[in-house]
C-alpha positions as CSV (number, residue, x, y, z in Angstrom):
1,X,84.9,106.4,78.6
2,X,86.4,107.9,81.8
3,X,90.1,108.4,82.2
4,X,90.0,105.9,85.1
5,X,88.5,103.2,82.8
6,X,91.1,103.9,80.2
7,X,93.8,103.4,82.9
8,X,92.3,100.1,83.9
9,X,92.3,98.9,80.3
10,X,95.8,100.0,79.9
11,X,96.9,98.1,83.0
12,X,95.2,95.0,81.7
13,X,97.0,95.4,78.4
14,X,100.3,96.0,80.3
15,X,99.8,92.8,82.3
16,X,99.0,90.7,79.2
17,X,102.1,92.0,77.4
18,X,104.3,91.6,80.5
19,X,103.2,87.9,80.8
20,X,104.0,87.4,77.1
21,X,107.5,88.8,77.5
22,X,108.1,86.6,80.5
23,X,106.9,83.6,78.6
24,X,109.3,84.4,75.7
25,X,112.2,85.1,78.0
26,X,111.7,81.8,79.9
27,X,112.3,79.9,76.7
28,X,116.0,81.0,76.6
29,X,116.8,81.4,80.3
30,X,118.2,77.8,80.6
31,X,120.8,78.5,77.9
32,X,121.8,82.1,78.6
33,X,122.5,84.2,81.6
34,X,119.4,86.2,82.8
35,X,121.6,89.3,82.7
36,X,122.3,88.7,79.0
37,X,118.6,88.4,78.4
38,X,118.0,91.7,80.2
39,X,120.9,93.5,78.4
40,X,119.7,92.4,75.0
41,X,116.1,93.3,75.8
42,X,117.1,96.9,76.5
43,X,119.6,96.9,73.6
44,X,116.9,96.1,71.2
45,X,114.7,98.6,72.9
46,X,117.3,101.3,72.3
47,X,117.9,100.3,68.7
48,X,114.1,100.5,68.0
49,X,114.0,104.0,69.5
50,X,117.0,105.2,67.4
51,X,115.4,103.7,64.3
52,X,112.1,105.5,65.0
53,X,113.5,108.9,66.1
54,X,117.3,108.9,66.2
55,X,117.8,109.8,62.5
56,X,115.1,112.5,62.5
57,X,114.8,114.0,66.1
58,X,117.6,112.5,68.1
59,X,117.7,115.2,70.8
60,X,114.1,114.4,71.8
61,X,115.3,111.0,73.1
62,X,117.6,112.4,75.8
63,X,116.5,116.0,76.4
64,X,114.9,116.1,79.8
65,X,114.6,118.4,82.8
66,X,115.1,115.6,85.2
67,X,118.1,113.4,84.0
68,X,119.0,112.1,87.5
69,X,115.4,111.3,88.3
70,X,115.1,109.4,85.0
71,X,118.3,107.4,85.6
72,X,117.2,106.6,89.2
73,X,113.9,105.3,87.9
74,X,115.8,103.2,85.3
75,X,117.8,101.5,88.0
76,X,114.6,100.0,89.4
77,X,114.3,98.0,86.2
78,X,117.7,96.6,86.9
79,X,116.9,96.0,90.6
80,X,113.8,94.0,89.8
81,X,115.4,91.2,87.7
82,X,118.5,91.2,90.0
83,X,116.3,90.4,93.0
84,X,114.5,87.8,91.0
85,X,117.8,86.1,89.8
86,X,119.1,86.0,93.4
87,X,115.8,84.8,94.9
88,X,115.5,81.9,92.4
89,X,118.9,80.5,93.5
90,X,118.8,77.0,95.2
91,X,118.1,77.3,98.9
92,X,116.2,80.6,98.6
93,X,112.7,79.1,98.4
94,X,112.2,79.4,94.6
95,X,108.6,79.8,93.6
96,X,107.3,80.0,97.1
97,X,109.4,83.1,97.6
98,X,108.2,84.8,94.5
99,X,104.6,84.5,95.6
100,X,105.2,87.3,98.0
101,X,106.0,89.6,95.2
102,X,102.3,90.1,95.1
103,X,102.2,92.5,98.0
104,X,102.8,94.9,95.0
105,X,99.3,96.4,94.9
106,X,99.5,97.5,98.5
107,X,103.0,98.8,98.1
108,X,101.9,101.0,95.1
109,X,99.1,102.4,97.2
110,X,101.5,103.2,100.1
111,X,104.1,104.8,97.9
112,X,101.4,106.8,95.9
113,X,100.0,108.1,99.1
114,X,103.4,109.1,100.6
115,X,105.2,110.5,97.5
116,X,102.4,111.5,95.1
117,X,99.9,112.6,97.9
118,X,97.2,110.7,96.1
119,X,93.9,110.6,97.9
120,X,93.0,107.0,98.4
121,X,89.5,105.9,99.5
122,X,89.0,103.2,102.0
123,X,87.4,100.9,99.3
124,X,90.6,101.1,97.3
125,X,92.8,100.1,100.3
126,X,90.4,97.1,100.7
127,X,90.7,96.3,97.0
128,X,94.5,96.4,97.1
129,X,94.6,94.1,100.1
130,X,92.1,91.7,98.5
131,X,94.1,91.7,95.2
132,X,97.4,91.0,97.1
133,X,95.8,88.1,99.0
134,X,94.1,86.7,95.9
135,X,97.4,86.8,93.9
136,X,99.3,85.1,96.6
137,X,96.6,82.4,96.9
138,X,96.5,82.0,93.1
139,X,100.2,81.6,93.0
140,X,99.5,78.1,94.4
141,X,102.4,77.7,96.8
142,X,101.4,75.8,100.0
143,X,104.6,76.1,102.0
144,X,106.1,79.1,103.5
145,X,109.7,80.0,102.5
146,X,112.4,80.9,105.0
147,X,111.7,84.4,106.4
148,X,115.2,85.6,105.5
149,X,114.5,84.9,101.8
150,X,111.5,87.2,101.7
151,X,113.9,90.1,101.0
152,X,114.1,89.0,97.4
153,X,110.4,89.2,96.5
154,X,109.9,92.2,98.6
155,X,112.9,93.9,96.9
156,X,111.3,93.0,93.5
157,X,107.9,94.4,94.6
158,X,109.5,97.6,95.9
159,X,111.4,98.2,92.7
160,X,108.3,97.6,90.5
161,X,106.0,99.7,92.8
162,X,108.5,102.6,93.0
163,X,108.9,102.5,89.2
164,X,105.2,102.8,88.7
165,X,104.9,105.6,91.2
166,X,107.9,107.5,89.7
167,X,106.4,107.2,86.3
168,X,103.3,109.3,87.2
169,X,105.2,112.7,87.6
170,X,107.0,112.1,84.3
171,X,103.7,112.6,82.3
172,X,105.0,116.1,81.7
173,X,108.0,114.8,79.8
174,X,108.0,113.3,76.3
175,X,107.1,109.6,76.6
176,X,109.8,108.7,74.2
177,X,112.4,110.4,76.5
178,X,111.1,108.4,79.5
179,X,111.3,105.1,77.7
180,X,114.8,106.0,76.3
181,X,116.2,106.6,79.8
182,X,114.6,103.5,81.2
183,X,116.5,101.4,78.7
184,X,119.7,103.5,78.7
185,X,120.4,103.2,82.4
186,X,120.1,99.4,82.5
187,X,122.0,98.9,79.3
188,X,125.0,101.0,80.4
189,X,125.3,99.4,83.8
190,X,125.2,95.8,82.4
191,X,127.5,96.4,79.4
192,X,130.8,96.0,81.3
193,X,129.7,92.5,82.5
194,X,128.7,91.2,79.1
195,X,132.2,90.0,77.9
196,X,132.2,87.6,80.8
197,X,128.6,86.5,80.4
198,X,128.0,86.6,76.7
199,X,127.0,83.4,74.8
200,X,126.5,83.8,71.1
201,X,122.8,83.0,70.5
202,X,121.6,80.6,67.8
203,X,119.4,82.1,65.1
204,X,116.2,80.9,66.7
205,X,117.2,82.3,70.1
206,X,118.3,85.6,68.5
207,X,114.8,85.9,67.2
208,X,113.5,85.4,70.7
209,X,115.8,88.0,72.0
210,X,114.6,90.5,69.4
211,X,111.0,89.7,70.2
212,X,111.6,90.2,73.9
213,X,113.1,93.6,73.2
214,X,110.3,94.7,70.9
215,X,107.4,93.5,73.0
216,X,109.3,94.8,76.1
217,X,109.2,98.2,74.6
218,X,105.4,98.0,74.3
219,X,105.1,96.8,77.9
220,X,106.8,99.9,79.2
221,X,105.0,102.2,76.7
222,X,101.6,100.8,78.0
223,X,102.7,101.3,81.6
224,X,103.7,104.9,80.9
225,X,100.4,105.7,79.2
226,X,98.5,104.1,82.1
227,X,100.4,106.3,84.6
228,X,99.7,109.4,82.6
229,X,95.9,109.2,82.4
230,X,94.9,108.4,86.0
231,X,96.3,108.1,89.5
232,X,98.4,105.0,89.8
233,X,96.6,104.0,93.1
234,X,93.5,103.4,91.1
235,X,95.0,100.7,88.9
236,X,97.4,99.1,91.5
237,X,95.0,96.2,92.4
238,X,94.6,95.4,88.7
239,X,98.2,94.4,88.5
240,X,97.4,91.2,90.3
241,X,95.7,89.9,87.1
242,X,99.1,88.8,86.0
243,X,98.8,85.8,88.2
244,X,95.2,85.2,87.1
245,X,96.1,85.2,83.4
246,X,99.1,82.8,84.0
247,X,96.9,80.4,86.0
248,X,94.1,80.4,83.4
249,X,96.5,79.7,80.6
250,X,97.7,76.5,82.3
251,X,94.7,74.3,81.4
252,X,95.0,75.5,77.8
253,X,98.6,74.1,77.8
254,X,97.5,70.7,79.1
255,X,98.2,71.4,82.8
256,X,96.0,70.0,85.6
257,X,93.1,72.2,86.7
258,X,94.1,74.5,89.6
259,X,93.3,73.4,93.2
260,X,90.5,75.1,95.2
261,X,92.9,77.5,97.0
262,X,94.0,78.8,93.6
263,X,90.5,79.2,92.4
264,X,89.7,81.2,95.5
265,X,92.6,83.5,94.6
266,X,91.3,83.9,91.1
267,X,87.8,84.7,92.3
268,X,89.2,87.5,94.6
269,X,91.2,89.0,91.7
270,X,88.3,88.9,89.3
271,X,86.0,90.4,92.0
272,X,88.4,93.3,92.6
273,X,88.8,94.2,89.0
274,X,85.1,94.1,88.4
275,X,84.5,96.2,91.4
276,X,87.0,98.8,90.3
277,X,85.5,98.8,86.8
278,X,82.1,99.5,88.2
279,X,83.3,102.2,90.6
280,X,85.0,104.1,87.7
281,X,81.9,104.2,85.5
282,X,81.2,107.9,86.0
283,X,84.3,109.3,87.8
284,X,86.5,111.8,86.2
285,X,90.1,112.5,87.3
286,X,92.0,115.7,86.7
287,X,95.3,115.2,84.9
288,X,97.1,117.6,87.2
289,X,100.1,115.9,88.7
290,X,101.9,116.2,92.0
291,X,105.5,117.3,92.1
292,X,106.0,115.5,95.4
293,X,108.1,112.7,93.9
């Protein structure tokens, strides 16, 4: 199997795990502050890492040649939920606003071209555009939000896209170090706010918090592995499958079948992923990484 195909499979695994984490977190968001959910997620993430390596090789968690770069990347994982929390406030357009998060495939391509100097073929630009359009259609929103509110999904998309692009040059670092700094930055910044936001969780909710943290660690681990094995521009369009998976799960949960516009979006996403899979059958990509970022 080529490195590109491994990267595509890792992106699909990342998307599936990401959707699972979002589903878990949604079950407690009505009771607890979203910032408490984010803080506990990364707290559990850190505890897991200390349990695995802290007692045996603690220095491998924080020893890095690029501490400021690592912390800057970590702040993107705080910016993303912050934009979502603000964008979901009443009057900001809600779900209609969040549909525009799915310009993400195109943003990853643009940032990878500028900062990583990745060579991006025309067919990949077309695939990224089709994936973005398909994901927005599959989101199922028929009304346009206020233009001013688009800053929130675009801010989310920029944070996520920049995180993916900034992960690629860190393949030279220990993966555990990268994952440690991702959690550490968010945890430290949110800690001063916790006394004012904290609500003691019930036993069931505590189990959900722990599950979010454990699976969240796997989400970021999968993303780091994906970025290490192939150029991130190649897998950018595949990220749109998040919307596809979420729509397909709906009928299994007893929801109404999706309308035709949504089905068209799903078709576009599936066609893009299949096309990328076929194009990567025999390609091989050198692992050499750019220092541009």
